[in-house]
Biopython code that builds the backbone (N, CA, C, O; Angstrom):
import numpy as np
from Bio.PDB.StructureBuilder import StructureBuilder

atoms = [
    (1, "MET", "N", (-7.901, 22.272, -16.231)),
    (1, "MET", "CA", (-6.469, 22.368, -16.692)),
    (1, "MET", "C", (-5.350, 23.917, -16.372)),
    (1, "MET", "O", (-4.450, 24.083, -15.549)),
    (2, "LEU", "N", (-6.048, 25.031, -17.658)),
    (2, "LEU", "CA", (-5.373, 26.071, -17.011)),
    (2, "LEU", "C", (-5.693, 27.148, -15.742)),
    (2, "LEU", "O", (-5.244, 28.288, -15.619)),
    (3, "LYS", "N", (-6.630, 26.409, -14.823)),
    (3, "LYS", "CA", (-7.101, 26.628, -13.709)),
    (3, "LYS", "C", (-5.504, 26.481, -12.202)),
    (3, "LYS", "O", (-5.110, 27.136, -11.237)),
    (4, "LYS", "N", (-5.126, 25.148, -12.959)),
    (4, "LYS", "CA", (-3.734, 24.287, -12.161)),
    (4, "LYS", "C", (-2.683, 25.564, -12.588)),
    (4, "LYS", "O", (-2.288, 26.347, -11.726)),
    (5, "LEU", "N", (-2.294, 25.677, -13.960)),
    (5, "LEU", "CA", (-1.296, 26.261, -14.263)),
    (5, "LEU", "C", (-1.035, 27.458, -13.762)),
    (5, "LEU", "O", (0.086, 27.838, -13.422)),
    (6, "LEU", "N", (-2.526, 28.391, -13.668)),
    (6, "LEU", "CA", (-2.275, 29.924, -12.880)),
    (6, "LEU", "C", (-2.041, 29.819, -11.621)),
    (6, "LEU", "O", (-1.656, 30.790, -10.970)),
    (7, "VAL", "N", (-2.282, 28.366, -10.972)),
    (7, "VAL", "CA", (-1.841, 28.132, -9.382)),
    (7, "VAL", "C", (-0.624, 27.883, -9.004)),
    (7, "VAL", "O", (-0.095, 28.035, -7.903)),
    (8, "VAL", "N", (0.017, 27.269, -10.535)),
    (8, "VAL", "CA", (1.860, 27.035, -10.613)),
    (8, "VAL", "C", (2.071, 28.286, -10.535)),
    (8, "VAL", "O", (2.804, 28.724, -9.649)),
    (9, "ALA", "N", (1.549, 28.997, -11.328)),
    (9, "ALA", "CA", (2.755, 30.355, -11.429)),
    (9, "ALA", "C", (2.215, 31.014, -10.594)),
    (9, "ALA", "O", (2.899, 32.019, -10.789)),
    (10, "ALA", "N", (1.316, 31.410, -9.535)),
    (10, "ALA", "CA", (0.823, 31.984, -8.635)),
    (10, "ALA", "C", (2.067, 31.478, -7.522)),
    (10, "ALA", "O", (2.851, 32.252, -6.971)),
    (11, "VAL", "N", (2.031, 29.928, -7.338)),
    (11, "VAL", "CA", (2.766, 29.858, -6.469)),
    (11, "VAL", "C", (4.302, 30.396, -6.360)),
    (11, "VAL", "O", (4.882, 31.045, -5.488)),
    (12, "VAL", "N", (4.821, 29.717, -7.926)),
    (12, "VAL", "CA", (6.239, 30.219, -8.812)),
    (12, "VAL", "C", (6.869, 32.067, -8.106)),
    (12, "VAL", "O", (7.781, 32.504, -7.405)),
    (13, "SER", "N", (5.524, 32.656, -8.965)),
    (13, "SER", "CA", (5.979, 33.766, -8.525)),
    (13, "SER", "C", (5.648, 34.311, -7.194)),
    (13, "SER", "O", (5.655, 35.532, -7.350)),
    (14, "ALA", "N", (5.427, 34.103, -6.245)),
    (14, "ALA", "CA", (4.769, 33.931, -4.756)),
    (14, "ALA", "C", (6.501, 33.481, -4.342)),
    (14, "ALA", "O", (7.127, 34.416, -3.841)),
    (15, "ALA", "N", (7.030, 32.590, -4.456)),
    (15, "ALA", "CA", (8.377, 31.706, -4.182)),
    (15, "ALA", "C", (9.309, 32.824, -4.718)),
    (15, "ALA", "O", (10.089, 33.281, -3.883)),
    (16, "ALA", "N", (9.359, 33.333, -5.950)),
    (16, "ALA", "CA", (10.490, 34.259, -6.334)),
    (16, "ALA", "C", (10.536, 35.267, -5.624)),
    (16, "ALA", "O", (11.609, 35.660, -5.165)),
    (17, "LEU", "N", (9.342, 35.905, -5.386)),
    (17, "LEU", "CA", (9.241, 37.451, -4.491)),
    (17, "LEU", "C", (10.201, 37.111, -3.175)),
    (17, "LEU", "O", (11.274, 37.672, -2.954)),
    (18, "VAL", "N", (9.657, 36.179, -2.428)),
    (18, "VAL", "CA", (10.439, 35.875, -1.412)),
    (18, "VAL", "C", (11.498, 35.368, -1.287)),
    (18, "VAL", "O", (11.771, 34.929, -0.170)),
    (19, "VAL", "N", (12.430, 35.245, -2.314)),
    (19, "VAL", "CA", (13.649, 34.793, -2.726)),
    (19, "VAL", "C", (14.214, 36.022, -2.443)),
    (19, "VAL", "O", (14.777, 36.308, -1.387)),
    (20, "LYS", "N", (13.997, 37.024, -3.766)),
    (20, "LYS", "CA", (14.020, 38.588, -3.796)),
    (20, "LYS", "C", (14.101, 39.135, -2.472)),
    (20, "LYS", "O", (15.111, 39.775, -2.182)),
    (21, "LYS", "N", (13.164, 38.974, -1.599)),
    (21, "LYS", "CA", (13.038, 39.880, -0.406)),
    (21, "LYS", "C", (13.748, 39.714, 0.526)),
    (21, "LYS", "O", (14.055, 40.583, 1.343)),
    (22, "VAL", "N", (14.332, 37.830, 0.523)),
    (22, "VAL", "CA", (15.319, 37.549, 1.418)),
    (22, "VAL", "C", (17.060, 37.908, 0.720)),
    (22, "VAL", "O", (18.090, 38.054, 1.377)),
    (23, "LYS", "N", (16.947, 37.952, -0.298)),
    (23, "LYS", "CA", (18.743, 38.345, -1.003)),
    (23, "LYS", "C", (18.531, 39.312, -0.580)),
    (23, "LYS", "O", (19.484, 39.462, 0.186)),
    (24, "ALA", "N", (17.544, 40.717, -0.447)),
    (24, "ALA", "CA", (17.566, 41.956, -0.586)),
    (24, "ALA", "C", (17.667, 42.303, 0.787)),
    (24, "ALA", "O", (18.036, 43.400, 1.207)),
    (25, "SER", "N", (17.355, 41.414, 1.407)),
    (25, "SER", "CA", (17.708, 41.850, 3.206)),
    (25, "SER", "C", (18.922, 41.291, 3.899)),
    (25, "SER", "O", (19.279, 41.563, 5.045)),
    (26, "SER", "N", (19.679, 40.236, 2.804)),
    (26, "SER", "CA", (20.703, 39.862, 3.309)),
    (26, "SER", "C", (21.663, 40.652, 2.735)),
    (26, "SER", "O", (22.722, 40.484, 3.339)),
    (27, "ASP", "N", (21.809, 41.770, 1.460)),
    (27, "ASP", "CA", (22.448, 42.222, 1.079)),
    (27, "ASP", "C", (22.774, 43.588, 1.951)),
    (27, "ASP", "O", (23.861, 44.162, 2.012)),
    (28, "GLU", "N", (21.678, 43.914, 2.538)),
    (28, "GLU", "CA", (21.684, 45.120, 3.137)),
    (28, "GLU", "C", (22.008, 44.858, 4.548)),
    (28, "GLU", "O", (22.283, 45.942, 5.061)),
    (29, "ARG", "N", (22.112, 43.748, 5.545)),
    (29, "ARG", "CA", (22.553, 43.279, 6.457)),
    (29, "ARG", "C", (24.224, 43.238, 6.236)),
    (29, "ARG", "O", (25.032, 43.556, 7.109)),
    (30, "ALA", "N", (24.518, 42.841, 5.065)),
    (30, "ALA", "CA", (25.904, 43.002, 4.820)),
    (30, "ALA", "C", (26.524, 43.910, 4.849)),
    (30, "ALA", "O", (27.632, 44.066, 5.361)),
    (31, "LEU", "N", (25.549, 44.998, 4.012)),
    (31, "LEU", "CA", (26.311, 46.565, 3.872)),
    (31, "LEU", "C", (26.222, 47.502, 5.162)),
    (31, "LEU", "O", (26.804, 48.572, 5.341)),
    (32, "TRP", "N", (25.295, 46.790, 6.064)),
    (32, "TRP", "CA", (25.362, 47.437, 7.317)),
    (32, "TRP", "C", (26.605, 47.273, 8.525)),
    (32, "TRP", "O", (27.158, 48.084, 9.269)),
    (33, "HIS", "N", (26.731, 45.821, 8.314)),
    (33, "HIS", "CA", (28.055, 45.353, 8.963)),
    (33, "HIS", "C", (29.513, 45.648, 8.479)),
    (33, "HIS", "O", (30.544, 45.608, 9.150)),
    (34, "GLU", "N", (29.387, 45.896, 7.406)),
    (34, "GLU", "CA", (30.764, 46.690, 6.572)),
    (34, "GLU", "C", (31.153, 48.221, 7.052)),
    (34, "GLU", "O", (32.198, 48.732, 7.453)),
    (35, "ALA", "N", (29.241, 48.919, 6.721)),
    (35, "ALA", "CA", (29.734, 50.081, 7.061)),
    (35, "ALA", "C", (29.852, 50.456, 8.785)),
    (35, "ALA", "O", (30.388, 51.446, 9.283)),
    (36, "THR", "N", (29.200, 49.375, 9.449)),
    (36, "THR", "CA", (29.489, 49.628, 10.739)),
    (36, "THR", "C", (31.017, 49.267, 11.691)),
    (36, "THR", "O", (31.344, 49.773, 12.765)),
    (37, "THR", "N", (31.658, 48.382, 10.994)),
    (37, "THR", "CA", (32.489, 47.710, 12.109)),
    (37, "THR", "C", (34.058, 48.038, 11.685)),
    (37, "THR", "O", (34.570, 48.032, 10.566)),
    (38, "ALA", "N", (34.486, 48.254, 12.649)),
    (38, "ALA", "CA", (35.930, 49.187, 12.909)),
    (38, "ALA", "C", (37.124, 48.728, 11.458)),
    (38, "ALA", "O", (37.338, 47.527, 11.296)),
    (39, "PRO", "N", (37.611, 49.445, 10.790)),
    (39, "PRO", "CA", (38.394, 48.922, 9.632)),
    (39, "PRO", "C", (39.597, 48.486, 10.529)),
    (39, "PRO", "O", (40.037, 49.026, 11.544)),
    (40, "ASP", "N", (40.222, 46.766, 9.527)),
    (40, "ASP", "CA", (41.074, 46.444, 10.475)),
    (40, "ASP", "C", (43.011, 47.135, 9.946)),
    (40, "ASP", "O", (43.687, 46.604, 9.065)),
    (41, "LEU", "N", (43.346, 48.050, 10.572)),
    (41, "LEU", "CA", (44.103, 48.937, 10.170)),
    (41, "LEU", "C", (45.757, 48.403, 10.161)),
    (41, "LEU", "O", (46.668, 49.122, 9.751)),
    (42, "ARG", "N", (45.954, 47.035, 10.682)),
    (42, "ARG", "CA", (47.155, 46.341, 10.926)),
    (42, "ARG", "C", (47.898, 46.113, 9.420)),
    (42, "ARG", "O", (48.978, 45.526, 9.347)),
]
sb = StructureBuilder()
sb.init_structure("model")
sb.init_model(0)
sb.init_chain("A")
sb.init_seg("    ")
for serial, (resi, resn, name, xyz) in enumerate(atoms, 1):
    if name == "N":
        sb.init_residue(resn, " ", resi, " ")
    sb.init_atom(name, np.array(xyz, "f"), 0.0, 1.0, " ", f" {name:<3s}", serial, name[0])
structure = sb.get_structure()
């Protein structure tokens, strides 16, 4: 029973880490897009 809980905890931790990495990558991409696009001066 304890072994199953440890496996589930490891899977949840790995999934949370992946989600965090994807969000950070997306945020960085959005920041670079904002920094490198020309301003709309209309």
